Structures are given as C-alpha cells and as structure tokens.
N, C-alpha and C positions, 0 to 999 in steps of 0.2 A: 176662283179663276185668277190666274196671274196675268198681269199686263205689264209690258215693258214699253215705256214711252221714250223715244229718242228725238232730241231736238226740243223745240219749244222755248218759251221765255223762262229765264232762270228765276225771275221774281214770281212766276206763276206755279212753281213746283208744288207748293203746299196746296193750292187750289186744285191742281190736277189730282193730287193724292186724295183729297177729300171727295172729289167727284167719283173717283174710282171706288172708294170705300162705300159711297152711297149705292153703288151697283154691286156690292159684295165682292169686289175685286181687290187683290193685293197688287200694288203698283211699285215698280222700280222706275225711276225717272233719271235720264241722262241728258241734261240740257246742253252740256258741253262735251267736247272730245275728252275722253278719259282713258287711262290705261286699262281700267276695268271693263271697258266696252267689249273687249274680246270674251269676257266671261258673262255674257248675257244669260246663258243657260238655255232652257227650253220653255219659254212662256206659252200660255194659251193664246195670246194675241200680242202682236208687235205693232205699235203705232209709230209712224214716222211723220214728223212735222217737217216737211221738206224745205220750206222757205227759210227756216232758221238753223239749218245744218249745212255743213260743208260737204263737198263731194267726197272728200277723204273719209269723213265720218260715216256717210251713207255706204260707201264701199266696205268699210270696216265692219259695220253691223251686218250687212248682207253676207259677207264672207263668214262671219261668226255663226250665222244661223243657216248657212247653206246646207241643204239636204236633210233638214229636220222637219219639214212639212208643217211649218208654223204659219198661220194666217197673218198676212201683213196688210195693214190699213194705212194708206198714204193720204195725207192731207196737206194742201199748200198753206193753209192758215193754221195757226197754233192757238186758236181761241177756245174758250170753254164750250161754246156752242158746237164747234167742230168736234171736240172730244166727246161731247154728249151724244152727237149724232153717230159717231163711230161706236160708242158703247151700246147705244140702242140697237144698232144693226147686228152686233156680234155677241152681246150678252143676252141670255135667255130670260133673266128675271128683271122686273121693273125696279127702279130705284126706291129706296126707303125714304119716306117723307116725314120721318119723325124729328 
C-alpha cells in the first residue's frame, strides 16, 4: 500500500517513514512546499497534516489529486500517535512487532 504524507514536521520524516514501513506501507513524505508536489501520483492513501501546511500547499495537493478517488485522511496534529491512528483505520493489516 502506498501512502503520501503532506505536511508534518520536517525532523519527523524518518519516524513517519518507519511507522509506515511497520504497517507494510511505502511512504512518500512532503513536509514542505516543493515543486514535485504536483507529481504526487495516485497513492492508496493521502494523509494531510493540516496544522503544519500552508493553504497554498493544501490547494496544490488537492488539485493534483482531484478526480482520482483517493482516500484522504486529515489530521490537525502531526504526531506519531495521529499517524498511527490514521494507519490503523485505513490499513487492513496489523503492524509488525519484530
């Protein structure tokens, strides 16, 4: 399963990626506005951390994924617990505890 995370804390990108890997998900993380944000592709889940992103960044990612029928999970906080709750709701398998 592929996950795109937009927003969040830049220093937490490695931890976001590790948590997604524990749920057998491949993650792309965009903590800042980037020119590549228009090439998000078609992930299985789009996670938006709204408190740490600008309105321009939000509009850009929503325009890039418009009409693709991608599930979008929005969270005001960008904590690991928030991401864990989102992944538990949207990913069918439990995390690996190895």
